[in-house]
C-alpha positions, -999 to +999 in steps of 0.1 A: -616+260-853-589+286-857-590+323-853-568+354-845-573+376-815-557+406-799-541+394-766-521+411-738-485+400-735-465+412-705-430+414-719-413+427-688-422+448-657-446+476-669-442+466-705-476+454-717-486+451-754-516+439-773-503+414-799-519+392-825-523+356-813-537+326-831-562+305-812-567+269-820-596+251-805-585+216-794-608+186-791-613+193-753-613+231-755-637+260-759-633+294-775-651+323-757-658+358-770-651+381-740-677+404-726-656+422-700-622+417-684-611+428-649-577+437-635-569+417-604-546+427-577-524+398-588-523+412-623-510+445-608-483+426-589-472+408-621-472+440-640-448+454-614-426+424-619-435+404-588-440+370-603-450+343-579-432+309-574-446+280-594-474+261-576-496+231-585-525+253-594-505+279-613-503+260-646-486+288-667-449+291-658-445+324-641-418+341-662-415+368-688-429+371-714-462+363-696-497+359-712-517+379-687-553+378-675-578+356-658-609+377-647-634+375-675-665+359-690-684+358-722-702+337-748-690+304-762-683+307-800-666+274-806-663+239-790-640+210-796-652+176-808-650+160-773-666+189-754-698+178-737-704+205-710-708+235-733-723+245-766-721+276-789-741+304-773-736+294-737-726+322-712-696+312-691-673+325-664-635+320-666-618+304-636-582+301-649-553+320-663-563+317-700-547+350-713-581+367-708-570+402-717-581+395-752-611+397-775-613+359-775-596+332-754-593+294-753-601+274-722-605+238-711-640+227-699-629+225-663-615+261-664-650+275-670-682+279-650-718+283-663-733+318-657-761+314-631-796+323-643-804+359-638-769+372-633-761+404-653-733+397-677-713+427-664-712+409-631-710+374-645-678+384-663-664+393-629-678+361-615-644+347-605-634+375-581-670+380-569-674+343-562-641+342-544-650+371-521-685+358-515-672+323-507-649+339-482-677+359-466-701+330-465-674+306-450-656+329-427-674+316-396-692+349-388-719+343-363-748+365-350-735+392-327-698+389-337-673+418-340-656+413-374-626+432-388-619+433-425-583+442-433-584+459-467-612+478-484-605+467-520-628+447-542-628+416-521-629+435-487-659+455-498-678+423-507-668+404-476-679+434-455-714+433-469-715+396-465-704+397-429-731+423-421-758+403-438-747+372-418-755+390-386-723+406-373-730+431-346-701+453-357-681+452-389-649+472-388-631+480-421-594+490-420-575+506-449-552+535-456-574+554-481-603+575-470-622+571-503-623+533-499-634+537-463-662+561-472-675+536-497-673+508-471-695+528-448-720+534-476-721+496-482-727+486-446-695+489-425-703+501-389-668+515-382-639+524-405-603+530-395-576+547-415-545+529-405-523+559-412-543+581-388-559+558-362-549+529-339-569+499-350-557+478-321-570+504-296-603+507-315-609+469-314-599+467-278-622+495-268-651+480-288-646+445-273-636+453-237-601+442-244-610+407-257-604+412-294-624+406-326-643+374-331-633+372-367-605+390-386-604+387-424-570+395-440-578+410-475-550+435-478-521+412-485-493+430-467-469+419-440-481+446-416-517+436-423-511+399-414-493+409-382-520+434-371-546+408-377-527+384-355-527+410-327-564+420-328-581+386-331-594+373-298-583+341-279-598+312-299-609+337-325-610+331-363-583+343-386-596+342-422-570+340-450-581+357-483-550+374-498-526+358-521-491+369-508-465+360-535-434+373-517-419+360-483-430+380-453-419+380-416-447+371-392-451+373-355-469+341-348-465+337-311-503+341-305-513+316-332-503+286-311-507+300-275-542+313-280-557+286-301-565+308-331-586+290-357-573+295-393-598+294-422-585+293-458-612+307-480-594+305-513-621+292-536-601+289-567-573+269-551-596+240-542-602+214-569-623+225-599-650+200-589-655+217-556-654+251-572-681+239-597-704+231-568-696+260-545-697+289-570-735+289-577-745+294-540-717+320-536-731+340-565-768+336-556-770+365-532-754+387-559-780+376-585-807+383-558-794+419-554-784+414-518-748+424-524-738+456-543-711+451-568-714+478-594-703+507-571-670+488-569-663+492-606-645+525-605-629+527-639-637+515-674-615+512-705-615+497-740-591+467-745-572+490-769-564+512-739-548+485-719-516+505-713-536+533-698-556+509-677-525+493-662-509+527-657-539+537-636-539+504-617-502+509-610-505+545-598-540+550-583-545+530-552-580+545-549-592+525-579-611+494-568-620+474-599-608+485-633-625+467-662-618+466-699-643+460-727-632+444-760 
């Protein structure tokens, strides 16, 4: 099967174009018609020219020109002769960099995930970032009565906040630099919010815990200062949860990491093997399908795919935007 699609090509920093691209469905590949595509924080970093180093999981060489996009989902319209997991008409979630800013994209079987029964397609198309955040929340080690701090009130931070509260945290503190995001966090269940430009988070946590520190700190902001602040406010033997993907070197003050026996939890769902992801994603998305976690308030801006330049300009310049999506 062959077809032509519009697809986003990042030619250089802040130079993104929709170009014609031919898709060929190989024997072990699937062609998907997109329902919706999301802009990830990593897409924004790439757009600004911050390409990451090559890693095992990053199968597309990170250099310009770069075929951008990974957050999407849709309906299978073509399958290769050796494909056994999917058939035409199946609804799927993308879990790979498949140049997903497009009307259609090609993927290997292992790069896809079946859409769980009952999950709205607007949410299913964002299944990868939702599942990643939910997996982090569910596996963060939060216990009944804990004081939990979420560093960053973006898409993932807002989901992890809700999850931590549902898991029985006594106090969930969300820290960010934007009042709008903090206001939304309070609406979605945060007990305390702290604007890092105006308030002292370390003092807030100390006062709340009698000086002992937070039981769990989730780093979902992805900055050097956020990692260092998290290291300061977690308690002795507390849990430091890694969520952010930091693509540039940072300087960290790690003296407490060893001396105070801090437990580090890597909750990066997509960087485990695809077999583990295939098993872990359905239970991560189940509370969303059940309506326990609110996602739609996090979708702040909607564009057509033809407006991709405007969408990325907004992502680049408006830090208040949480999840920007595009419809083919």
